[in-house]
N, C-alpha and C positions, 0 to 999 in steps of 0.2 A: 504494500500500500504506500502511496506517495506520502511524504511527510514534509512539513515545512522545516526550514533550518535557518540558522544565523551563522554566517561565516566569520572568519577571524577578523575581518574589517568591520563587523557589526551589521552587515547587510542582511536584511530580513527577507527571506524568500517566502512569499505568500502564494501557496499552491492551491489555486482555485479548483483543482480537480477533485479534491476530497475535503476541503476545510469545513464544509457545511454538513457533512454526513453525521448522523447521530453518534456513531461510534467515536468519531474524532472530537466532536463538540463536548462529549461527556467523558472522554478518556480520563481515568484516574480521578474522577470527581471534578473535572474542570467546569467552569461556569461559562462556557462558550468557546468559540473557535480560537480567538486571540489568546485566551488563557491557556488552552491546550497546546497551541503552537509554541508558545514561549517556554512552557514547562517541559515540553518534549525535547527541547534543545538545551535544557539545563539552565535557562535564564529565569529571571524573576518577573513575571507579569504583575502589573498593578494598573488598576483602572479607577479613575475618579468619575463618579456618575452623579448627574442631577436629573431629576424627572419633573416635568411640568406639562401643563396643557396650554396650547396656543393655536392660533390659526396656522394652517399649513402654508408654507411659501407657495407661490404660484406653480412652480415646476413640480412640486410634490403633490399639490392638489390635483393637477392634471393627471398625474400617474394614478392617484387614488380614486379619481373620478368623482371627487367631492371637495367642496370648499369648507366643510365643517371643521370644527375644532379637532385637533389630534393630540395624542400623547407624544411628547418628545423626550427621548432618552439621550441626553448629551453626555459624551464621554471623552475624557482625556486618557489616552492609553500609553502606558510606559513600559519600557524594558529596563527594569531596575529604576534608576532615577532619570533616565533619558526619555523625554516625551517623544514618541515616534508616530503618533496618529491622533487625529481629532475625528470624532464620529458623532453624527446626529441621526438617530433613528426616529422616524415618524410612523405612528401606528394609529389606525382608526380607534376612537374611544371605545366603541363596543367590543372590539377585538381585545384591546388592552384590559378592559374590565373583566371580560370572560376568562382571559388567560392569567389574570392576577399579576400583571407585570408593571404596575405603577410604583412598586417599591424599588429601592436601589439594588438589592441583591435578589436576583431572580432564580438562584439555585443552579444545580447541576445542569449543564447544557444550555443555560441562558434562555433568552426569550423565544428562540425557535422551538426549543423543547416544551416550554410552557404553552405556546400556541398549539403545538401538535396535540398535547394532552387535552386542550380545550376544544379540539375539533377543527383547528385551522392549520392542518398539515400542509406544508409548502411543497409537498410532493418531492420529485427528484430533479427539479430544474429551477434555477434562479437566473435572472438576467443582470449582467453587470456591464455598464457603459463606463469607459475609462477615458479621461482626457488630461492633457497637460495644460495648465493655465497659470498665470501669475498669482502668487499668494496675495490675499488681502493684507492690509497692514496688521490687523489683529492676528491672522494666521502666521505671518512672518515673525511677529514678535513672540508668539507662543511656541513656534517650532524652531526658533533660533536661526531664522533665515534673514537675508537682507531684503529690503523692500523690493517687491516686484519679482523676486526669485520664484522659480517655477515650483509648483506642487502637482502631484498626481491626485486626481479626484476619481473615486470609484463610486458610481451611483448604482447601488444594489437594490433590485426590486424583487421581493418575494411574493409569489402568488400561490393561492391554494390550487389544488388539482382542477377545480372548476373555473380557474382564471381570475378570481377576486384578489386584488392587491391587498395584502395585509401588513406589509412592511416596506418602507423605503428608507434605506440607510445611505447617507452621504459620508463617505470616508475621505479624509484629507491626509495625504501622506507626505511627510517631509523627505529629507535626504535619506538614502540608505535602504531603498526598497527595490525588490525585483519581483515581478509578477509572472506566474506560470499558468498556462491554460492548455487544454487539449481541445482540438476541433475535429469533427468528422471529415474524412477525406472523400467519402462517397455518399 
């Protein structure tokens, strides 16, 4: 099975081929994919989480098919003391309430496991759009970048097997990331 790694330079390999599988998200009691990935490589993951309700940004509202209030899980994700990622997850309120994911600690496997238990199984496919863009001044400051330096942004969209969007996560990655995907050739 593919596994994420961190090399001697500190580069984090984010292996999208397996990171969202239940076995990897819940490995050794991990509280989600990031936690499992860093633990697997002998590093110390740390995540600072805040949870709130707000109106979805326009791009997220379009993906969710609704302009209603959403639950936002904002996270700063660390490798030890090094901030390596900012992530905001937007969840429809009814899904968040049913899955019990408005608290900071969502338990083993994280929010995807709680959604699955509540009947919002994301099936076996997620969509991720990735682009390079200049960091906002706030992102640059938080990630230790110079103003306008580039960040990778991953827009993760989780859908139930019947196509309903139950999660949109916007990951912002600073320096030191490598992404791996597999694509069908036929």
